[in-house]
C-alpha positions as CSV (number, residue, x, y, z in Angstrom):
1,X,15.1,35.4,70.7
2,X,15.0,36.7,66.9
3,X,17.9,34.4,66.1
4,X,16.3,31.3,67.5
5,X,13.2,31.9,65.7
6,X,14.9,32.4,62.4
7,X,17.1,29.1,62.9
8,X,13.7,27.4,63.7
9,X,12.3,28.7,60.8
10,X,15.1,27.6,58.6
11,X,14.7,23.9,59.9
12,X,11.0,24.0,59.0
13,X,11.8,25.2,55.5
14,X,14.1,22.2,54.9
15,X,11.5,19.8,56.3
16,X,8.9,21.4,54.0
17,X,11.1,21.3,51.0
18,X,11.8,17.6,51.9
19,X,8.2,16.8,51.9
20,X,7.5,18.8,48.8
21,X,10.1,16.7,46.9
22,X,8.6,13.2,48.2
23,X,5.3,14.6,47.1
24,X,6.3,15.4,43.5
25,X,8.3,12.1,43.2
26,X,5.3,9.8,44.5
27,X,3.1,12.1,42.2
28,X,5.4,11.3,39.1
29,X,5.5,7.6,40.1
30,X,1.6,7.5,40.1
31,X,1.7,9.2,36.8
32,X,4.3,7.2,35.1
33,X,4.2,3.9,37.0
34,X,8.0,4.0,37.2
35,X,9.8,3.2,40.4
36,X,13.1,4.7,39.2
37,X,13.6,7.9,37.2
38,X,17.4,8.1,37.2
39,X,20.1,5.3,36.8
40,X,21.9,6.0,39.9
41,X,18.8,5.0,42.1
42,X,19.2,1.4,40.6
43,X,21.6,1.2,37.6
44,X,20.9,-2.6,36.7
45,X,17.1,-2.1,36.8
46,X,17.1,1.3,35.4
47,X,19.1,0.1,32.0
48,X,16.8,-3.1,31.7
49,X,13.9,-1.0,31.7
50,X,15.7,1.1,29.2
51,X,16.3,-1.9,26.9
52,X,12.6,-2.8,27.4
53,X,11.4,0.7,26.5
54,X,13.2,0.6,23.3
55,X,12.2,-3.0,22.3
56,X,8.3,-1.8,23.0
57,X,8.7,1.4,21.1
58,X,10.1,-0.6,18.2
59,X,7.4,-3.3,18.3
60,X,4.8,-0.4,18.6
61,X,6.4,1.3,15.4
62,X,6.2,-2.0,13.4
63,X,2.7,-2.5,14.4
64,X,1.7,1.0,13.3
65,X,3.3,0.5,9.9
66,X,1.7,-2.7,9.3
67,X,-1.6,-1.0,9.8
68,X,-0.8,1.5,6.9
69,X,0.6,-1.5,5.1
70,X,-2.3,-3.6,5.3
71,X,-4.7,-0.9,4.2
72,X,-2.6,-0.5,1.1
73,X,-3.0,-4.4,0.4
74,X,-6.6,-4.3,0.9
75,X,-7.0,-1.6,-1.7
76,X,-4.8,-3.5,-4.2
77,X,-7.0,-6.5,-3.5
78,X,-10.1,-4.5,-4.0
79,X,-8.8,-3.2,-7.2
80,X,-7.9,-6.7,-8.5
81,X,-11.4,-8.2,-7.5
82,X,-12.9,-5.2,-9.6
83,X,-11.0,-5.9,-12.5
84,X,-12.1,-9.4,-12.5
85,X,-15.9,-8.3,-12.3
86,X,-15.4,-6.1,-15.1
87,X,-14.0,-9.1,-17.1
88,X,-16.8,-11.3,-16.0
89,X,-19.0,-8.7,-17.3
90,X,-17.5,-8.4,-20.7
91,X,-17.2,-12.5,-20.9
92,X,-21.1,-12.4,-20.4
93,X,-21.8,-9.7,-23.1
94,X,-19.5,-11.8,-25.5
95,X,-21.5,-14.9,-24.8
96,X,-24.6,-12.8,-25.2
97,X,-23.3,-11.6,-28.6
98,X,-22.6,-14.5,-29.9
99,X,-26.0,-15.7,-29.3
100,X,-27.9,-12.8,-30.2
101,X,-30.4,-13.2,-33.3
102,X,-29.6,-9.5,-34.0
103,X,-25.7,-9.7,-34.0
104,X,-26.2,-9.0,-37.6
105,X,-27.4,-5.5,-36.9
106,X,-25.2,-2.6,-36.8
107,X,-27.1,-0.9,-33.9
108,X,-27.0,-4.1,-31.8
109,X,-23.0,-4.7,-32.5
110,X,-22.6,-1.1,-31.8
111,X,-24.3,-1.5,-28.3
112,X,-22.3,-4.2,-27.3
113,X,-18.9,-2.1,-28.5
114,X,-19.9,0.6,-26.5
115,X,-20.5,-1.8,-23.3
116,X,-16.9,-3.2,-23.7
117,X,-15.3,0.1,-24.3
118,X,-16.9,1.3,-20.9
119,X,-15.9,-1.7,-19.2
120,X,-12.1,-1.3,-20.4
121,X,-12.3,2.5,-19.2
122,X,-13.6,1.1,-15.8
123,X,-10.4,-1.2,-15.8
124,X,-8.0,1.6,-16.4
125,X,-9.6,3.8,-13.8
126,X,-9.3,1.0,-11.3
127,X,-5.7,0.8,-12.2
128,X,-5.5,4.6,-11.3
129,X,-7.1,4.0,-7.8
130,X,-5.6,6.0,-5.0
131,X,-5.0,5.6,-1.4
132,X,-4.0,8.0,1.2
133,X,-1.1,9.9,-0.7
134,X,-0.2,7.5,-3.4
135,X,-1.7,5.5,-6.5
136,X,-2.4,1.9,-5.4
137,X,-0.7,0.5,-8.6
138,X,1.4,3.5,-9.7
139,X,4.1,3.7,-6.8
140,X,4.4,6.8,-4.5
141,X,4.6,9.6,-6.9
142,X,1.1,11.6,-6.6
143,X,2.2,14.2,-9.3
144,X,2.1,11.3,-12.0
145,X,-1.2,9.5,-13.1
146,X,0.0,6.2,-13.9
147,X,-2.5,5.0,-16.6
148,X,-4.2,6.4,-19.4
149,X,-6.1,5.4,-22.4
150,X,-6.4,6.7,-26.0
151,X,-8.8,5.1,-28.5
152,X,-8.2,5.5,-32.5
153,X,-11.1,3.6,-34.0
154,X,-11.3,5.6,-37.3
155,X,-7.5,5.5,-38.3
156,X,-6.6,3.1,-41.0
157,X,-5.3,0.6,-38.4
158,X,-7.9,1.0,-35.7
159,X,-6.1,1.0,-32.3
160,X,-6.2,1.4,-28.5
161,X,-3.2,2.4,-26.6
162,X,-2.4,2.1,-22.8
163,X,0.0,4.5,-21.6
164,X,1.8,3.9,-18.2
165,X,3.4,6.9,-17.0
166,X,6.1,6.2,-14.2
167,X,9.0,8.2,-12.5
168,X,11.8,6.0,-12.2
169,X,14.0,6.7,-9.2
170,X,16.4,9.1,-9.7
171,X,14.6,10.9,-12.7
172,X,13.2,14.5,-12.2
173,X,10.3,13.7,-14.7
174,X,8.1,10.8,-15.6
175,X,8.7,8.1,-18.6
176,X,5.7,7.5,-20.7
177,X,5.6,4.0,-22.1
178,X,2.8,3.1,-24.6
179,X,1.2,-0.2,-25.4
180,X,-0.4,0.0,-28.4
181,X,-3.1,-2.7,-29.5
182,X,-4.1,-2.4,-33.2
183,X,-5.8,-4.3,-36.1
184,X,-4.5,-4.1,-39.7
185,X,-7.5,-5.8,-41.4
186,X,-5.5,-9.3,-41.3
187,X,-3.5,-9.4,-37.8
188,X,-3.8,-7.8,-34.1
189,X,-0.6,-6.0,-33.3
190,X,1.0,-5.6,-30.1
191,X,3.5,-2.6,-30.2
192,X,5.5,-0.7,-27.7
193,X,7.0,2.8,-27.9
194,X,7.5,5.5,-25.4
195,X,9.3,8.9,-24.2
196,X,12.1,8.9,-21.6
197,X,12.5,11.4,-18.6
198,X,14.6,13.5,-21.0
199,X,11.9,13.7,-23.7
200,X,13.7,11.3,-26.0
201,X,11.7,8.8,-28.3
202,X,12.2,4.9,-27.2
203,X,11.9,2.4,-29.8
204,X,10.4,-0.9,-29.1
205,X,13.4,-2.8,-27.5
206,X,14.2,0.2,-25.3
207,X,10.4,0.6,-24.2
208,X,10.5,-3.0,-23.1
209,X,13.6,-2.6,-21.1
210,X,11.8,0.2,-19.2
211,X,8.6,-1.6,-18.9
212,X,10.6,-4.5,-17.4
213,X,12.4,-2.2,-15.0
214,X,9.1,-0.9,-14.0
215,X,7.7,-4.3,-13.4
216,X,10.7,-5.3,-11.2
217,X,10.2,-2.8,-8.6
218,X,9.3,-4.0,-5.4
219,X,8.2,-3.0,-1.8
220,X,9.9,-5.2,0.5
221,X,9.1,-4.8,4.2
222,X,11.1,-5.9,7.1
223,X,8.7,-6.5,10.0
224,X,11.5,-8.2,12.3
225,X,10.9,-11.7,11.1
226,X,12.9,-11.8,7.8
227,X,16.6,-11.1,6.9
228,X,17.8,-7.9,5.5
229,X,20.5,-9.8,3.9
230,X,17.9,-12.2,2.0
231,X,15.3,-10.2,0.3
232,X,13.4,-13.1,-0.5
233,X,12.3,-13.6,3.2
234,X,10.8,-10.0,3.1
235,X,7.2,-9.4,2.4
236,X,6.8,-7.4,-0.9
237,X,4.1,-5.2,-0.2
238,X,3.7,-3.5,-3.7
239,X,2.1,-4.9,-6.7
240,X,2.2,-2.6,-9.9
241,X,-0.7,-2.5,-12.3
242,X,1.2,-4.0,-15.2
243,X,2.3,-6.9,-12.8
244,X,-1.3,-7.4,-11.7
245,X,-3.0,-7.5,-15.1
246,X,-0.4,-9.9,-16.6
247,X,0.3,-12.1,-13.4
248,X,4.0,-11.8,-13.6
249,X,5.5,-10.9,-10.2
250,X,8.3,-8.7,-9.8
251,X,10.2,-11.7,-8.1
252,X,9.3,-13.9,-11.3
253,X,10.9,-11.4,-13.5
254,X,14.0,-10.6,-11.4
255,X,14.6,-14.5,-11.9
256,X,14.8,-14.3,-15.4
257,X,17.3,-12.9,-17.6
258,X,16.7,-9.4,-19.2
259,X,15.8,-11.1,-22.9
260,X,13.8,-14.1,-21.2
261,X,12.0,-11.6,-18.9
262,X,11.1,-9.1,-22.0
263,X,10.0,-11.9,-24.2
264,X,7.6,-13.1,-21.3
265,X,6.3,-9.7,-20.9
266,X,5.9,-9.0,-24.8
267,X,4.3,-12.4,-25.6
268,X,2.9,-13.3,-29.0
269,X,2.3,-10.1,-31.1
270,X,2.0,-9.0,-34.9
271,X,-0.3,-11.9,-35.9
272,X,1.5,-14.6,-34.1
273,X,-0.6,-17.1,-32.0
274,X,-1.6,-16.2,-28.5
275,X,-1.6,-19.1,-26.3
276,X,-4.4,-18.8,-23.8
277,X,-2.1,-19.5,-20.8
278,X,0.5,-16.9,-21.7
279,X,0.9,-14.5,-19.0
280,X,1.8,-11.3,-21.1
281,X,0.7,-7.9,-22.2
282,X,-0.6,-9.4,-25.1
283,X,-3.0,-11.6,-23.2
284,X,-3.9,-9.1,-20.3
285,X,-7.5,-7.8,-19.6
286,X,-6.8,-4.8,-21.4
287,X,-5.6,-6.5,-24.4
288,X,-8.3,-8.6,-24.6
289,X,-11.1,-6.0,-24.1
290,X,-9.3,-4.0,-26.6
291,X,-9.4,-6.9,-28.9
292,X,-13.4,-7.3,-28.2
293,X,-13.5,-3.5,-29.2
294,X,-11.5,-3.6,-32.1
295,X,-13.3,-6.8,-33.6
296,X,-16.7,-5.4,-33.0
297,X,-15.6,-2.2,-34.6
298,X,-14.5,-3.7,-37.8
299,X,-17.7,-5.8,-37.9
300,X,-19.9,-2.9,-37.4
301,X,-18.1,-0.6,-39.9
302,X,-18.6,-3.6,-42.5
303,X,-22.3,-3.9,-41.8
304,X,-22.4,-0.1,-42.0
305,X,-20.7,-0.1,-45.2
306,X,-22.0,-3.2,-46.4
307,X,-18.4,-4.2,-47.4
308,X,-16.9,-7.7,-46.7
309,X,-19.7,-8.5,-44.4
310,X,-19.3,-12.2,-44.5
311,X,-15.3,-12.1,-43.9
312,X,-15.6,-9.6,-41.3
313,X,-18.6,-11.7,-39.5
314,X,-16.2,-14.8,-39.8
315,X,-13.4,-13.0,-38.1
316,X,-15.8,-11.5,-35.4
317,X,-17.1,-15.0,-34.4
318,X,-13.7,-16.3,-34.5
319,X,-12.3,-13.5,-32.3
320,X,-15.0,-13.5,-29.8
321,X,-14.5,-17.4,-29.3
322,X,-10.7,-17.0,-28.9
323,X,-11.9,-14.0,-26.3
324,X,-13.8,-16.4,-24.1
325,X,-11.0,-18.9,-23.9
326,X,-8.1,-16.4,-23.4
327,X,-10.2,-14.2,-20.9
328,X,-11.0,-17.5,-18.8
329,X,-7.3,-17.5,-18.2
330,X,-6.6,-14.1,-17.8
331,X,-9.4,-13.9,-15.1
332,X,-7.6,-16.8,-13.2
333,X,-4.2,-14.7,-13.3
334,X,-5.9,-11.6,-11.9
335,X,-7.7,-14.0,-9.2
336,X,-4.3,-15.4,-8.3
337,X,-2.8,-11.8,-7.9
338,X,-5.6,-11.0,-5.3
339,X,-5.5,-14.5,-3.6
340,X,-1.9,-13.9,-3.3
341,X,-2.5,-10.2,-1.7
342,X,-5.0,-12.1,0.6
343,X,-2.3,-14.0,2.0
344,X,0.2,-11.3,2.2
345,X,-2.3,-9.4,4.4
346,X,-3.1,-12.6,6.7
347,X,0.8,-12.7,7.1
348,X,0.8,-9.2,8.4
349,X,-2.2,-9.9,10.9
350,X,-0.2,-12.8,12.0
351,X,3.0,-10.5,12.6
352,X,0.6,-7.8,14.4
353,X,-0.7,-10.7,16.7
354,X,3.2,-11.7,17.6
355,X,3.9,-7.9,18.1
356,X,0.7,-7.7,20.4
357,X,2.3,-10.6,22.5
358,X,5.7,-9.0,22.6
359,X,4.3,-5.6,23.7
360,X,2.1,-7.5,26.4
361,X,5.3,-9.4,27.6
362,X,7.5,-6.3,27.7
363,X,4.6,-4.8,29.7
364,X,4.4,-7.4,32.3
365,X,8.2,-7.9,32.6
366,X,8.7,-3.9,33.0
367,X,6.0,-3.8,35.6
368,X,7.6,-6.4,37.7
369,X,11.0,-5.0,37.3
370,X,10.5,-1.1,37.7
371,X,6.8,-0.8,38.0
372,X,5.4,0.7,41.6
373,X,2.6,-0.9,43.3
374,X,-0.4,1.4,42.3
375,X,-2.1,1.1,45.6
376,X,1.2,1.7,47.6
377,X,1.9,4.7,45.3
378,X,-1.3,6.4,45.9
379,X,-1.2,5.8,49.5
380,X,2.2,7.5,49.7
381,X,1.1,10.2,47.4
382,X,-1.9,11.2,49.7
383,X,0.0,10.8,52.9
384,X,2.8,13.1,51.6
385,X,0.0,15.6,50.4
386,X,-1.6,15.6,54.0
387,X,1.7,15.9,55.5
388,X,2.8,19.0,53.2
389,X,-0.6,20.8,53.8
390,X,-0.1,20.2,57.6
391,X,3.4,21.6,57.3
392,X,2.1,24.6,55.6
393,X,-0.3,25.5,58.3
394,X,2.5,25.1,60.7
395,X,4.3,27.4,58.7
396,X,2.1,30.2,58.5
397,X,2.0,30.3,62.6
398,X,5.7,30.4,62.5
399,X,5.7,33.2,60.1
400,X,3.3,35.2,62.4
401,X,5.0,34.5,66.0
402,X,8.6,35.4,64.2
403,X,7.1,38.8,62.9
404,X,5.5,39.7,66.2
405,X,8.6,38.7,68.1
406,X,10.8,40.6,65.9
407,X,8.5,43.6,65.8
408,X,8.1,43.4,69.7
409,X,11.9,43.9,70.1
């Protein structure tokens, strides 16, 4: 009798184990929506599902990256718009001072000079804008503040220097590149110098080569719709600060020889005539605002000391008139920069929409080939749950009768 009860219980335990396995399988199907969990159940369907899984995860990954890049482009676009607003404000003030009946008053000229200086600092602050863990216009090195400004208006030749600090790939330390705008009493000068990563002084030619190298840097991005073999088909998601204020894109500079690109960046300098349409560092918003500050300063000093006032006033009005002509073109170049950024942003949104469609299509295909019917899966799960619970109750009775049988014998 004891052998019969034990054998019966072993059969029961096996049946309960099978029920429990089916219950677990049905619960897994309900939670994952997958019909198969191993290749041997249906090899063709299983590996087709794996392929779709990989495609879906690739699309999802690209979509996530695009969200971040869109935010970066938006910050670049906002910065360009902010610089344009500062340029317009200075332009308005220049028009105002030209028509101000008090423009022969030292205090009045000083007020305008202070306004120009504040706007220039605002532009440089914008060039140092941060987003997430990088500088918007200075690359991904958060240890290096990209732009700084130094004013020396009391020297023999008053000057304003914009310093671009940049860590080039492979360097452990940053390189400092100086763009100095000065006035020698006759001409405005546009001079370049710097210090490399090892602390060695750079002459003008070497400094311009380093500036060119920085302005040729890119952030090309593959979203699955361009060719890695042809970089021109990929979206450039990085616009450096020097690129933005000159309107010279990295692609434009890459298409020129080094000599031509350097001349394009440098522009007219040291008294040479500046063409308003010229897209160079001599014609950038920083250069033009510096010129407005320097010419206001020399006029104010002449009024203060009552020395060569007529000559200084004549120069002041000529420079301000030139500023208005050049500023309109410089503003247009900045406007083109953020319009281009807007186009890139729209292109990324279009790519995201395509990825959404791809993900939806893959989801539908996956469900049709490997998905379970949700209603059927839930019904099966509860059916196995009830059967398993009932079996457990039967098991408790078997355990009791088997134990009594054993003790009775």
